[in-house]
N, C-alpha and C positions, 0 to 999 in steps of 0.2 A: 263337650263335643256337639251336643244338640244346639247350644247357643251359637256355636261357630257356624253350623249348617244354616241356621236361621239367618244369621248376619250375612252370610254369603248370598243367600236367596234374596234378602232385602236389597243388597247392593246390586245384584244382577237385575232385579226388578226395576230399580231406579235407573240403571243404565239403559234398559230396554224402553222405559218410559220416556227418558230424555231423547233417546234415538228416535222413538216414535213421534215425539213432539217436533223434532227438527225435520223428520221426514214429512210430517203433515205440513209444516211451515213451508218447506221447499215446494211441496205439491200445490199449496195454496198460493204461492208466489212464484210461478214459473218465470223464466227469463223472457219468454214470449207469450203474450196473451192475445186471444182472438175473440172479437165480439162483433155483433151486427152493427152496422152504421146506417142502416136503412135500405130502402129499395128505390130503384129508378122507376120512372113511369112505365117502362116495359116489363117490370117485375124482376129485373136483375138485382140480386141482393149484393150489397156492398159491405165490406168488412173494415174494421179498424183493428190494427195490430199494435200492441204495446211492447216495445223492446225495453228491457231493464238491465242495468249493470249492477255489479256488486256494491257500488257506491251510492245506489239509490237514484241515479239518473234514469229518466224515462223518455222515450221517444214514441209518440203516437203517429202511425202512418196508415193511410187508407189506400186501398187499391184503386180508388177513383182518382185518376190523375197522378198516381204515384206521389201523393201529397203528404208532406209532413204537417200534421195537424197541431202537434204540441211538442215542446222540448223542455223538460224540467231540469234545471241546472242549479247547483248550490252557490251561495255567495260566500264571503269570507267567514261568516258565522255559521255556515252549514245550513242556512235557510234556503229552501228550494223555491224557485219561481219559474213559470213558463216564459221563455224568452223569445218566442216567435209569435207573430200575429196570425190570426186564423179565424175560423167561423165555427159555429156550434153544430150545424146540421148539414146533412147531405144536400138537401135542396139549396142551401146557401152556397155551397160549392158549385153546384150545377149552374146556378145563375150568376155567380160571382165573376168579376172582371179584373180583379187585382193580382191574380196568380199567387195568392198566399200559399207558400210552402210547396209550390208545384214542381213537378218534373216537366221541363220545357223542351219541346221539339216539334217538328223535326229541326227547325232552325231557331235557336235562341237569339233574341234581339231582332233587329230590323233588317229587311232586304228592300232596297229602294225601288219604288214603283211596282213592287210585287213581281219583279221579273229578273231572270238571270239566264245566261247562255252557257250551255255545257255540251261539248262535242259538236258544236255548230248548230245546236238546236236551242231555240228560245223557249223557256218555260214560263208560264204565267201562273202566279200564285194567288191565293185568296188574300184580298186586301182587308185589313181590319184595324189600320192605324192611319187614317187619311188615305194617302196614295201609296202607303207602304204596307208590307206584310210584317207582322210583329209576332214573335214567339210561336211560330208554326201556323198562324192563320186563325180562321174563325173557330175551328175545332182542332186545336193542337193537342199534344200529348197530355195536357192538363185537364182535358175534358173526356178522355177515353177510359175504359175499364181495362186495367192490367190484370194479368193472371198472377196471383201471389202464392208464394210457397215459403214456409219457414225452412231454413237450411242450417246445418251445423257450421260452426265457425270456431277457429282456434283463437280468434281475437275477441269474441264476445257473442252477442245474439244478433242474428242476421235475418233479413227478409229479402227474398228474391222476387223481382217483378219482371214480367215478360209481356211484350206487345209486338204484334205484327202490323206494321203500317203498310197498307196495300198500295200498289202502283196507282198513282193519280190522286192519292189522298191530299187534299189541300193544294193540288197542282204539282206535287213532287214526283219525280221519276223513281222507278224501282220499287220492288217489294223489300221493305226494310225490316229486319228482325232485330229488336232492341231488348237488352236486358239491363236492369238497374238493380244493384244490391246495396241495401242500407245495412250497416253494421254499427251497433252501439258497443264500443269497447270498454273494458274495465279501466282504461286510461282516460276516461271521460272524453272520448272522441266519437263524433258521428262521421263515419266514413261512407262515401258514396262512390261506388264503382260502376262505370258505364261501359257497355260493350255493344257492338252492332255489326251486322253484315248485310250485304245487299246483293240482288241478282242483276242489277243494272247500275251504271254510273249515276251517282246522285250526290247531293250535298247534305251535310249534317253538322249540327252544332247543338249539342245537348248541354243543359245546365240545370241548376237548382235555384229556386226563386223564393227562399225564405226571407221574410222581413224580420230583422232582429232588433230587439231592444233589451239590452243587458240589465236594465233595471227591472224588467218584467213587462210583458205585453200589456199595453194600455196604461202604462205608468209615466206618461209624459213624453217630451221630445228627446231626441238623441244628440242634441247640439253640444252637450258637454262630454260625450264619448270621445276618447282620444283615438285617432286612427293613424296607423303607419301602413304605407303601401310600398312594396318593394318594386318600384317602377320609376324610372327617370323620364319616361315619355308617356304621352296620352294621345288619343286620336280625336282631334277637334271635330265638331259637327256643324252641319248647316241648319237651316231653319226647320227641317223635318227630322232632326236628330240623326241624320245619316252622316257617317264619316266623310270628310273631304278627301281623304287619302293621305293627308299629312301625318307624320309622326312627330309631334311637337314636344320640345323639352318642357318639363314642369318647372325648371329653375326660374325663380323670380315671379311665379304665378300663384294664384290660389289653389292650383292643382298639385302643389308640391307637398306630398305627405311622406317624403323619404325619412323624416324624423317625426315623432309623435306630435300631432296637432289636434286640438279640439275641433270637431267637425264644424261647429258654429263660428269659429274664429274669423273665417274669411268668406263664409257662404253668401253674405250680402254685399260683397264688394262690387264696385262698378266694373264688371268684367263681361265682355260680350258672350263668352261661352257659358257663364253662369246664368245670364239672362235667357239664352236659348234653351237651357235645360231646366229653367226655373229652380236652379240649385245644381247639385251634382247629379248628373245622369250620363256618365261618360265611361268609355273603355280606357283602361290603363294598360300600357305595354309592359308586361312583367320582365324584370331583369333575369332572363334565363336564356339558355341556348336550346335550339331544337334538339329533341331527343333526351333532354335532361329528365332525370327521375323526379319524384315528388319534391317540390321546393316551396319555401315559405313565400306566400303572396301578400298577406295582410295580417295585421293584428289590431284588435279593437280592445280598449280598456275603459271600464265604467268606474269612475272614482268613488261613488257613494256606496256601491255594493262590493267593490273589489273584483267583480267578475271580469274575466278577460277571455277573448276568443281569438285563436290563430286560425288562418285559412291557408292550407297547404294544397297544392294542385300540380297536375302535369300539364295544364292548359297554358297557352301563351298570353292570355289576357284576363282581365277581371273588370266587370262593370260595377262601379260604385254608384248607388242610387240612394237618395236621401228622402224617399217617401213624399216627393213633391206633388203627387196627385192624390194623396190621402185627403179625404174631404169631410171628415166628421161622422162617418157612418159607424154603426156599432159592430163590434166583433165578438170574440168569445166572452161569455159571462157578462154581456152587456157593456163591456169596456168600449169607450169611444176612441176611434183612431183618427186623430187629427193630423193636419199638415206637419210633416217631418217628425212623426212619432215613431219612425223605424228607419232602418237602413238595410239595403241589400248589398251583398258582395257575391256577384254571380261570376263564377269561373267559366271561361269561354274562349272560343276563337273570336276574332274581331267582328263587329257588326258589318253586314253587307260585304263580307269577304268574297262571295261569288262574283261580285262586280268590281273587285280590286285585285288584279293579278299579283300585285306586289305584296299583298297580305299573305300570311300563312294559309295554305290551302285547306279548304273544308271538304274537298272531294273524297268520296269513298267509292271504290271500284269492286266489282265482283272478284272474289278470291281474297280481297283485302279484309282487314278486320280492325275496327276502331276499338281502342281501349283507352279510357280516361279515368282519372281518379281525383277526387277532391275530399279533403278532410277538414272538418270543423272541430278544433281542439279547444276544450274549455278548462279554465283554471280560476283560482281566486286568491287574492292576497290582500 
């Protein structure tokens, strides 16, 4: 009887010990981790948040610019690599001009001559791309401090970011309240939910600007990545990379990615549009109807690692960009980012929409509410 009591006590102690071990392990590896990312010159402290899922994926996000700093994804052998380009320090992001991982607004992409007319009033925007306004202007959403809060989520670990863009900021009308929620799910998805409201008629085009290389950041070019775009048309551009207004068929052109094609297969063809963009830097018109729910926009496959990424969105367009302005500067961990070492797939409304009435509208009115969602879904085979 004494032996039986001792045995029970030993088993109970073992159970408690194991339970304590796992409790400590969970406590030491929470689904969301917060740490300092440095201070701005005015003393504002900036934070880096790490979201983790049950499969070991990690997403590092800072509230400076609502920026995705790192995204660690497994390959076919379970080896993890960071698949987004970025920078090591807060000062690098403050001075940076490439929009690595940024939340872009108020207006993603270009607005011609930095002007548009709304309700009979002409608005003049900050010009930061020659004669055009690009990605929100001189100080877009990628250069502001967002209020961050960890929030519960049934899908995984989530980070909520909020920002109030005041009337007149970079020339835009209306006080605009914006919320962006990043969620890293246990299905290896990075979900980005956007919502916004305004007190005055305005225009809005929010997007995410990660540079992806599925071999790993700084691991060479992306020309062997295979791309599929669910789009039969694209918007050709002029010399300033502003849409001409035409919706041109991709059939018979280097812009046809309706079936999987290596990105480098036709990028150097003698094509006027490729010359204007120095490669691919264009908006594709997604095959979807207005009001459709989340639908597949793009898929990228990297043959050497087996990594694949699907892009799902509620947006009508997607900008495919092949890192044509990367110029050999160093990034995270001293990696060098050369010409065409990454690709961007920016879900969006079309560039310069406020000046093209035939394009889907980007107007937001008081009492109205914008909601948009984009999902980057990862797998390996």
